[in-house]
C-alpha positions as CSV (number, residue, x, y, z in Angstrom):
1,M,26.9,-120.4,143.4
2,L,26.9,-116.8,142.3
3,E,29.3,-115.3,144.7
4,D,32.4,-117.6,143.9
5,R,32.2,-116.5,140.1
6,P,34.8,-113.8,138.9
7,G,33.1,-110.5,138.7
8,Y,30.2,-111.0,140.8
9,R,28.6,-107.9,142.2
10,G,25.4,-109.0,143.9
11,A,22.3,-110.5,143.5
12,S,18.6,-109.7,144.3
13,V,15.3,-111.6,144.7
14,F,11.8,-110.2,144.3
15,V,8.3,-111.7,144.6
16,D,4.8,-110.7,143.6
17,R,3.0,-113.1,145.8
18,T,-0.6,-112.0,144.8
19,L,0.4,-113.1,141.0
20,G,2.9,-115.7,142.0
21,K,5.9,-113.9,140.1
22,L,9.5,-114.2,141.0
23,L,12.2,-112.0,139.4
24,A,15.8,-112.8,140.2
25,A,18.7,-110.4,139.3
26,S,22.4,-110.9,139.1
27,W,24.8,-107.9,138.9
28,W,28.4,-108.4,137.1
29,E,31.5,-106.0,136.9
30,T,31.7,-106.5,133.0
31,E,29.8,-108.5,130.2
32,Q,32.6,-111.0,130.1
33,A,32.3,-111.8,133.8
34,R,28.3,-111.9,133.2
35,R,28.7,-114.4,130.1
36,N,31.1,-116.7,131.8
37,S,28.6,-117.0,134.8
38,D,25.8,-117.8,132.3
39,E,27.6,-120.6,130.6
40,V,28.4,-122.2,133.9
41,L,25.0,-121.7,135.3
42,R,22.5,-122.1,132.6
43,E,21.8,-125.7,133.3
44,R,22.0,-125.3,137.0
45,R,19.2,-122.4,137.0
46,A,16.6,-124.4,135.3
47,A,17.0,-127.5,137.7
48,M,16.9,-124.9,140.6
49,L,14.0,-123.1,139.5
50,D,11.9,-125.8,138.2
51,P,9.7,-126.5,141.5
52,F,9.1,-122.9,141.6
53,A,8.7,-121.6,137.8
54,G,6.0,-122.5,135.2
55,T,7.6,-120.3,132.8
56,L,11.4,-119.1,132.9
57,A,12.9,-116.2,130.7
58,V,16.4,-114.9,130.9
59,D,17.1,-111.4,129.6
60,N,20.3,-109.5,129.9
61,Y,20.9,-105.7,130.4
62,E,23.7,-103.1,131.0
63,A,23.2,-101.2,134.4
64,V,23.8,-97.4,132.9
65,V,22.5,-96.0,135.8
66,F,22.9,-97.0,139.6
67,H,21.8,-94.8,142.1
68,Q,21.6,-95.8,145.8
69,V,20.4,-93.6,148.6
70,Q,20.5,-96.0,151.2
71,Q,21.0,-99.7,151.8
72,P,17.8,-101.8,150.7
73,R,16.4,-104.4,153.1
74,S,13.7,-107.5,152.9
75,G,10.4,-106.4,152.9
76,G,10.9,-103.2,150.6
77,G,9.1,-102.7,147.5
78,L,10.6,-102.4,143.9
79,R,8.6,-101.0,141.0
80,L,10.0,-102.2,137.8
81,T,9.2,-100.0,134.5
82,R,9.6,-101.6,131.2
83,L,10.6,-99.5,128.4
84,E,11.2,-99.7,124.6
85,F,13.0,-97.2,122.6
86,D,15.1,-96.8,119.6
87,P,18.6,-97.9,120.0
88,R,19.8,-94.6,118.9
89,D,18.5,-92.8,121.7
90,T,20.0,-95.1,124.5
91,D,22.6,-92.1,125.4
92,L,19.4,-89.6,125.5
93,L,17.8,-92.1,127.7
94,A,20.5,-92.4,130.3
95,D,21.1,-88.5,130.4
96,T,17.5,-88.0,130.8
97,F,17.2,-90.7,133.6
98,R,20.0,-88.7,135.4
99,G,19.1,-85.4,134.9
100,T,15.2,-85.4,135.1
101,V,14.2,-88.4,136.6
102,I,16.6,-89.1,139.3
103,P,16.0,-85.5,140.7
104,R,12.3,-85.9,140.7
105,I,12.3,-89.3,142.5
106,E,14.8,-88.3,145.2
107,T,12.0,-86.1,146.6
108,L,9.9,-89.1,147.3
109,T,10.0,-90.5,151.0
110,G,11.4,-93.9,151.4
111,L,13.5,-93.9,148.0
112,V,16.2,-96.4,148.5
113,R,17.6,-97.3,144.9
114,A,17.0,-96.5,141.2
115,S,18.6,-98.2,138.4
116,L,18.4,-97.9,134.6
117,L,19.1,-101.1,132.8
118,V,19.3,-101.1,128.9
119,D,19.6,-103.7,126.1
120,R,21.1,-101.1,123.5
121,E,21.0,-103.6,120.7
122,R,17.0,-104.3,121.0
123,G,15.9,-101.0,122.4
124,R,14.4,-102.3,125.6
125,G,15.0,-101.4,129.1
126,M,14.0,-101.4,132.6
127,V,13.9,-99.0,135.4
128,G,14.0,-100.2,138.9
129,V,12.9,-97.9,141.8
130,M,13.1,-99.5,145.5
131,F,11.4,-98.1,148.7
132,V,12.2,-98.9,152.2
133,D,8.9,-100.7,152.5
134,Q,5.5,-101.5,150.8
135,A,3.8,-98.2,152.4
136,A,6.4,-96.1,151.1
137,L,6.2,-97.9,147.5
138,A,2.3,-97.4,147.5
139,A,2.7,-93.6,148.7
140,S,5.1,-93.2,145.8
141,R,2.7,-94.0,142.8
142,S,1.5,-90.7,141.7
143,G,4.8,-88.9,142.0
144,Q,7.0,-91.5,140.3
145,A,4.2,-91.6,137.8
146,A,4.7,-87.7,137.0
147,A,8.6,-88.4,136.7
148,R,8.1,-91.4,134.3
149,H,5.9,-89.3,132.4
150,E,8.1,-86.6,132.2
151,G,11.4,-88.9,131.6
152,A,9.5,-90.9,128.8
153,A,8.5,-87.9,126.7
154,K,12.1,-86.4,127.1
155,A,13.9,-89.2,126.0
156,H,11.5,-90.3,123.4
157,V,10.3,-93.6,125.2
158,T,7.4,-96.1,125.5
159,V,6.5,-97.5,128.5
160,T,5.3,-101.1,128.0
161,G,5.1,-102.4,131.2
162,L,4.6,-101.6,135.1
163,E,5.0,-104.1,137.8
164,E,5.5,-103.8,141.7
165,F,7.3,-106.4,143.7
166,E,8.4,-107.1,147.2
167,V,12.0,-107.1,148.1
168,V,13.0,-110.6,149.3
169,H,16.7,-110.7,149.0
170,T,19.2,-108.1,147.6
171,D,23.0,-107.6,148.4
172,V,24.2,-105.3,145.3
173,R,27.3,-103.6,145.6
174,G,27.4,-99.8,144.3
175,E,29.9,-99.0,141.6
């Protein structure tokens, strides 16, 4: 359904089998392409996910940083950090992520991709860091925690959540 939509750049599916959580994401070339897709797929999405999901939430974010080191694969790990910040600090957050966080996490073994997604209006965001496998995800916890702590302090960000998922599928094309 997604691949045929104009402006489609890829999609990913992640699961937390222990908690029974599913995270699906789609990537679009422009905000308009995302909106057009949402209009067409809104009703289909609910019907498609109904057998699996007791609760469904849809959020929209701008991808301000997409840093890919290698091609992700199924079985990898995703650590998702949820953030809140003053919307006026969005550019500070992006600059800090590029200049401070990315160099720190590039030293972590098994890094695949790091992305910063933001909702500028609501002052919310997510950092997604993917690793080649579950062992690399687990081994990266302390190193990523140090980078997260430093980055959050510099960017005036509050970390509101931390989740880990298994990569089921991803085909996102870089910029």
